[in-house]
N, C-alpha and C positions, 0 to 999 in steps of 0.2 A: 586225552585231556590236556589242555593247554597249561604250560607252566605258570606259576604265580608271577605277577608283575615284579620285575627286579627294580628296586629303588636304590640308585646310587646316592651316597651321601658324602660330600667332601667335608673334611674335618674343620676347615677354616683356620683361624689362628689358634695354635695350641695353648697360648697364654691367655686366651679369652674364655668365654663360657661354652665354646663349641662342644667339647666332649660331654660336659654336664647336660646340656639340653638334648644332645643326640641320644645318649644312653638312657636318660630319664624318659624321653619320648618313646623309646623302644622297649621300656621295661614292662609295658603291658603285654602279656603273653599272646593276646589276640593279634598283635601287630605281625608276628611271623606267620599267622594264619592268613592275614590279608595280603601280605607281600613278602618278598625276599630282600631284606636290607643288606646292602653292600657298602660298608664304610671305607672310604679311601683315606688312610691316615697311617697310624702305627698301632699294631696289636699291643705292644708294650705300654704305650700311653693309654690306650683304651682300658687295659687291665688296671693300671694305676687309678684311673678315673672310676672304674667300677668299684674298686675297694674304697676309694675316698668317699664316694657318695652312698655307700652302704647297700649296693645292689648285689647282695650275696647270692641270690637265686639266678642271676643272669649268667649265661654262658656265651663266651665269645669264641668264634672259630676263625682261625687264620687260613685265608684262601690265597693260593699262589697268584691268582688274577681274578678279574671279575667273571670270566667265563666259567670258572671253577666254583663259583658261589653255590652253596647247597641250600635248597628250599627247606623251610622250617628252622633255619638257623640265622643268627646275627653274624654275618661274615665281615671280616676285616682284611683289607688288602694293604700291605705295606707299600708306601710310595717311594721309599728308599731303604737302603740297608741299615741305617741307624737313625734314631730319632734325636732331634736337638734337645738341649736342656730345657726343662720346663721352668719358666720364670713367671709365675702368675701375675697378671696385671701389667706386664711389660711387653709392648710390641718390640721385637728385635729383628735384626736382619735374617737370622736363622728361622725364626717363626714365620717371617714373610716368605722365605724360600720354600718352606715346607707347605705353606698354604697354596702357593702357586703350583708346586709339584702335585698336590692332591687335585687341584682344579684341572690341570692339564691331563692327568691320567684319567680322571672321571669323564672329561670331555671326549677323550679318545675312545673310552669304553662305550659312551653313549652313541657316538658316530658309528662304531663297529657293531652295535646291536647287542653288546654284552650286558648292558643295562637298558631299561626301557625309559626311565625318567631320571632326572637329576635334582637333588635337593642340596643346596649349598649352605653350610654354616657360615657365620659372619667372619669377614677378614678385616684386617687393618689396611685401609687403602694406602696409608703411608708406608707401612712395612713391606708391602708387596712390590713397591716400585723398584725397578732395576733397569739395566741396559736392555734387557730382553722382555721386560714387562712394563709397559707404559700405559696401561688402561686405568681409568678412574674407578672401575668396579667390575663386578661379575658380568653385568648386562653388556657392557661394551666389548669385553673379552669374548664372550660367547657368540655375540653377533659376528665378530671378525673370525673366530675360530671355526664355528660350526654352522654359521648362518647361511652359507652358500649364496650370498648375495641378498638375502632377505633382510629387511629392516626390523629391528626389535622394538618393542614398546613395553615400558614398565607399567604394570598394573598392580596396585595395592588393593586388596579386597578382604572382606570377611562375609558373613552371612547377610549383612544388611547394606553394604555399600561397596562399590567398585570405582576406583579412581585411576585414570590414565593421565600421563603427563606429556605435554608438548615438548618441554625441555627437561632434562634430568640433572646430571651433575655439572651444572654450569654456574659460574659466578653470577651473582645477581646483577652486576654491572653489565653483563652481556645478554641478559634475558630479553630485553625489549627488541634488540636487533634480530634475535632468533625467532621472534613471533612474526612469522610471515603467513600470508594466506595459504601458501602451499603446505607449510608445516602444520598449521591448524587443521586444514582439510585432511591431511594425511593421518593426523592423530584421531580425528573423528571416524574416518573410514576404518583404520586398523582396530580401533576399539569395537566398532560395530561388527567387524568380521570375527573378532575374538569372542565377543558375546554369543554369536551364533555357533561357532565351532567349538569353543572351549568351555562355555558355560551353558550350552543348550537353551539359549534364549532366542526363539525363532524370529521375533520382530522387536529388536531392542529400541528403547527410547533413551536418548542421550541428552544430558544437560551440559552446556558448555559455559565455563566461567569467563569472566572478563579479565583483563590485565590490570586495569587501573581501578582505584577506589570508586565506589558508586557507579561502576560500569562506565566511567569517563564523564559522568554528569553532562551528557549532551555535547561533549567536546571540551568542556572547561578543564577537565583533569587528564585529557589525553584523547587522541583520535583513533587509537588502535581498534577500539570496539567497532566504530563506524566504518573505518577504511579496510580493516583486515579480518577481524573475527566474524562480523556479521556476514560479509560476502562468502566466507568459507562455510558458514552454517547453511546459507542459502544454496550454495553449490552442492552441498551434501544432500539437501532436501530434494534437489532436482535428480539426484541419483537414487532417490527412494529411501534415504536414511532419515529416520525420525530424530532430528536434532533441533535443539531449542536453546535460546540464550541470545547474547551473553548475559550471565547473571553475576551480580556482585557477590564475591565469595563469602563475605561476612554474614550477610542476611541469608544466603543460600544454605549455609550450614547451621547458622544460629536459629533459624526458623524451622529447620527440619525439612526444607524443600528437597533435599537430596533423596529422601525416601520415595519420591514420585518418579525416579529415573532408574533405569537398569544399569547405567554407567555414567560417569562424570569425566569430562576432560578439563584438567587444570592446566594453567599456562606454565607454571614452574614448580619446582620441587617442594618448597615449604608451603606454597599456597594449597597444594593438595594433601601433602603428607601430614602437616601439623593437625588439621582437623580430623583427618582419617585416623591417626593414631589415638587421638582423644576419644573418638567414637568406638574404634575397634578394640582398644585396650590390648590385652595379651593374645587376642585371637587373630590378629592381622597376619596376612601372608603377602609376600612379594612374588609376583609371577612375571616372567619374561615372555610376553606374547609375541607373535609374529614369526618365530623361528620354527624350523622343521621339527624341533625336539622340545619336550616339556621340561622346563626348569622352574622350580620354586625355591623360596627361602623364607625363614622367619623374617618378620619386618623390624627386628631390632639389630643392634650392632654387637660388637665384641663384649661390651659391658665389662671392661677391664677392672672396674672398681669392685666388682663382686666375684671376679674369676676365681674358681677353685675353692669357693667358700661355702658351697652347698646352699646357695641362696637363689640361683637362677630358676626362673619359671619355664618349664618345657612346653607350655601350651602352644606357643607360636610355631615351634619346630614340629610338634605333633600335627598341628593343622596344616603345615606346609607339606608334610608327607601325605596326609589324607587328600589334600588338594591336588597334588601331583598325580595321584592315582585316579581321582575323579576326572581331571582334565584329560588324561590319557584315554580313559574309557569314552568320554564325550567325543573326542576326536575320532575314535573308531566308529562310533555310531553316526557321527556327522558324515564321514566319508562314505559309509554304507548307504545312508539315506540320500546322499548327493550324487551317487553314481548314476550314470545315464541309463534309465530303464529301457529306452528304445534300443540303445546300443547292445545292452545285455540280451534283449529279446532277439535281435538280429543275429548275434553271434551264437546264441544258445538254442534257437528255435529248431524243432525237428525237421527232418527232410520232408519234402512235399508229400510223399506217400504215407508218411508216418502220422500225420495229423488227421484227426477225425473229420475236420471240415475240408480236407484236401484229398480225401479218398477218391480214386477214379470212379466215374459213374459206371454202373453195371448196365450191360445191354439189356433192353427190354425183352423178356421172353415172349415168343410168338404165341398168340392165343390159338388153341386148337380150333379147327373149322368144324362147324356143325355138319350133319349129314346133308342138309339142304344146301349149305354153302359149298360143300364139296361137290355135290351133284351139279350145281350151277357152273362151277369152275370147269368141270370136265366137259360140260355142254359147250361152254365158250371156246374150249380148245378145238 
């Protein structure tokens, strides 16, 4: 019997809501039946959080490393010999270092196969910055660390909507320059590929948003729609991708048109994420598509304002764990379904004499001669 899926969980910033949402999400006893959780953080901090949030029935097990994680248990792997001081609501240099240590250790375990998927708790993008860590977020770090040359794509989703971004953590002043035909086309293609492989949508239909208000108003408010976005959409259609647009974002979400599409491509961060978070509420999940490994996270931040106050909602973290497991399984099914059946037949077919339709033909048995035929034959001799 195959072992349960190992879900690695990096603890994020210890001064935020990471431990609260992680432990509350794992409090349901059915979680350890579904998977083997492996928290990368500190056993001592997890114990403090367990007591702080009244999780008296929860048992946390200290594992030496991810490969030693035991099924049926909530495992905690220490990322260093000592935990920093907990200062609720305050991003510090030490909390940033511990967040990076957990991320690096979990990425290494993911690449080594000691965990199957990774779920990341929120970090402070400011606190993690150092001479050795210059990434604006998890997505960029994981692309560089374990992408093996693949390009990542941020997808925010819940049961009713999926949004991918052309640009992610980019100042708004630089967005227009980054909206090129190549970038838009790449976003549509990668979303289409992910919908097939990760979400089991065989023939995805994709809606593409405009950059400018009112989709440029025929060029009065900008020409990117006509010169860049529309040609990218048409190029994708020629590749067999059902892509439509560009649609003005306000009406597209306001009128509920997003419901007619399997996925949506937004041009920049807030254009896609502001309406998404309004629609998804606490159920939203952030997924890093395009990489060889599955990584999800809750769609909220560190929430320093309510950190360690027993006020954080674990729904998004729980959904992120469920989503990572679902996507992992969907990828396995997709790979099995996409394997070359002809190649499999050629490599596994039986030898010529073993197949019923390739049995050697038997020699015809000679029909015995009648007495008259035997007499005639003797006479002829």
